[in-house]
N, C-alpha and C positions, 0 to 999 in steps of 0.2 A: 906463591910459595913453591920452592923447588921440590920436585918429586911428585907433585899432585897428579900429574898425568903420566907417570911412569907406567910403561906397559901398554900404552894406547898409541894408535897410529892415526894421524890426522891428515886428511887431504885438504889442501888450501888452494883454491883457484885464484888466478891473478897473482900468483906468488912471486912474480919476477920483479915487482916494484911496489912502491907506495904502501897502501894498507895491507895488501897481500903479503909483502915482504915483512912488514912489522909484525903481522899475525904469526907468520912462520917462526920468527925469532922468539916471540913471546910464548908460544905454545911449547917450543923446544926448551926454553928456559925452565918451563914447568915439568919437563921430563918426557914429553911426547916425542915420538919419532915422526917427523914431519915429511910429507910428500909435497914438494913444490910443483904445482901444476900451472903451465902457461904455454903460450905459443912462442914466447921469447926465450930461446934457449940460453943465450948469453946472460940475460937478466936472471933467469932461474939458477944458473950456475953460480952467479954472484950471491944470490940469496942463500944457496947451500953453503957457500964459504962463510957467510956471515953467521949462519947457524952454528957451524963448526967452531968459529972463533968465540962464540958465546958458550961453548961447551956442550952443544946439543948435537943431535944427529938428524940428517935429512937425506932424502933421495930427490931426484928430479924426474918428472914425467912430462912428456909432451901431451898437452890436452887442448883441443879446440872445443870450447863449451858449446859452440853452435853446431857441431857435427855429431849426429847421433851415434855413428859407429865409433867415434873417438870416445864419447862418454861411456858407452857400454864396455869398450875394450879396457879402459883405464880402471873402471870399477871392478871388472872381472879379474884383471891382473892383480890388483891390490888385495882382493879377498883370497886369491890363490896364494899370494905370497905371505900374507899376514893373518889370514883366517879372521876369527871374531875380534882380534885385537884392532882391526881396522874398524873403528866405531865412532870416528869424528869426521864431519864434513863441514867446511866453512866456505860458503859461496861468496867470494869477494870480487871476482872478475867483473869489470864494468867499463864501458866506454861512453863517450859523449860526442855527438856530432851536432853542433848548433845549427839552427835554421828556423826562419820565420815561416808562417803559413803561406806567404806569397812566394817563397823561394826555396822551401825545404826540398831536399833531394830524396826521392823515393828509396834509392838504394841505401843511402845513409840511414834513413828512418828504419828500414827493415833490419839493417845490421845492428843498430842500437837495440831494437826490440829482441833480436836473437841473442845477443850477448847478455843483456841486462835482465831479461825475463824468461824467455823460452828456454835458454840454455840451462840456467840454474834450476828451474822447475823440473826439467826432465833428468838432470843429473841427480837431484834429490829423489826423484821417482826410482831411478835405477838403484840408488843406495838403499832406499827403503825396502825394495824387493828382497834384499839380502838380510838386512838387520831385523826384519820382522820375525826371523826365526831365532833370535838370540834367546838363550835359556833364561829362566826365571832368575831374577836378581841382577841381570845385566841390562844396561840401557845405553843406547847410542845417543849422540848429540849432533844436531845440525844447527848451524847459525847462518842466517841469511843477512848479508849486508845490504840494506836497502838504501835510503837516503832521505834527508829532510825534504828533498824535492818531490817525494811521493805524496806529501801532504801539503805542498805549497804550489804556487803557480808562478812561472817566470817567463819573460819575453825571450824568444829565440831558443826555447828549451822544450819544444813540443815532444821531440823524440825521447829525450832523457827523462823529463818529468812523467811522461806517459808510461814509459817502460818501468820506471820505479814504482809508480802507483799500481800498475798491474802486478808487479812482483810482490808488493806488500799485500794486496788483496789475495793473491794466490797463496801466500804464506798463511794468511788467516784461514783460508779454506783448508789447507793441509792440517793446521792445528785442530780445526773442528773435526776433520775426518779421523785424526788419530785419537781424539777423545772418544769418538763413537766406536773405535776399534778396541776399547778396553774389554777384557775378558771377565765375565762374572762367574765366580766360583759357586759351588753348591750351597755354601753358607751365606751367599749374598755379597761377599766382599769382591772387590774388583782388582784385577791386575792391569795396570796401564799398558798400552802399546809400548814395546821396548825401544822407544826413541822419543826424544822431545825435539821440537823445532822452535827456535827462537829467532827474533829479528832485531837487528840493531839499526837504528835510524839516526845516522850522524849528519851533522851539518858540515861545513867546509873544513877539509883537512889539507895540510900542506903536502900535496902529492903531485906527481907530474901531470895528471889529468886536469888539475885546477889551474895550471899555468896560463891557459888560454883566456881565463876570465880576469886576470890581473888583480886579484884580491890581495891586499897587503898581508904579509905574513903574520903580523900580530893579531889579525882578525880570524886566523885559522888555528885549528888544533894540530899538534903533531900526530901522525898516524899511530904512534905508539900508545897514545891515550885511548884510542878506540880499540886497538889490538889487546890491550890489557883488560878492557871491558869484556871483550870476547872470551878471553881466558877465564874471567870471573864467572861468566854464564856457564861455561862448560864444566867448571869445577864446583858449582853450587850443589846443594843437597839434592839427591835424585828424586825426592818427593815433591819438589817444586820446579816451576819453570817461569821464565819471564817472557810473556808473549811479545812485548815490544819495549825496547829501551831507546829513548831519545838521548842523544849526546850532542851538546851544543857548546861552542866556545863561549867563554864568559863574556867576551866582547862582541858576540854576534849581534849585528846592528838591528836585526828585525825579529828578535825573539825576546820574550814571549810574543806570540802572534795573536 
């Protein structure tokens, strides 16, 4: 619904293409000011243009999710610019480097782990350090894009499946920690930690990253389908949250599993 996110600022990683781009457009259509974060400057600029064409507003920021200084600088910059209005983070950035156990490249493996797991976990950590001070009645939203590969096994996908499984379990740990950080008032009622963290677990989407696998287009979802689900999670009633949402193409050949 238009205007649901008006007044809120959302940082979307991996915003230069694929699901990241679709998420930027979807959140902007709902009224959010979107910050397109990526290492691909040209792709990010194109996403910003698409947001403008859709009637929304967006900025571009260079962000390497694997670099701690970059993560810290971007979060600090956005809070300085937007204050508490910066209260949405969507971790979309992800890469895949196929490899079997007999030939997997160590550098590729480490790069996938850094982009898909370590990077978003520590970006979320930096974001949480800021939003933990939001006043009563305010709540931030974090959505982690995981993958169905986190709960399945595939040949030649050790790095990707392993990184996504680690990211999913890290998200579960964060959710548990935030529950434990609820504040108990004198009358016994609880105030939840002022942020909720949710994960989306999609199967194959028609994005550039999937081209290497040669999956027919009709067996994949458009990224907009998942992007709109992200928007739904962020705009749902603040008293509830969805720990994990699985989204699968209706013609996905191996689901239910």
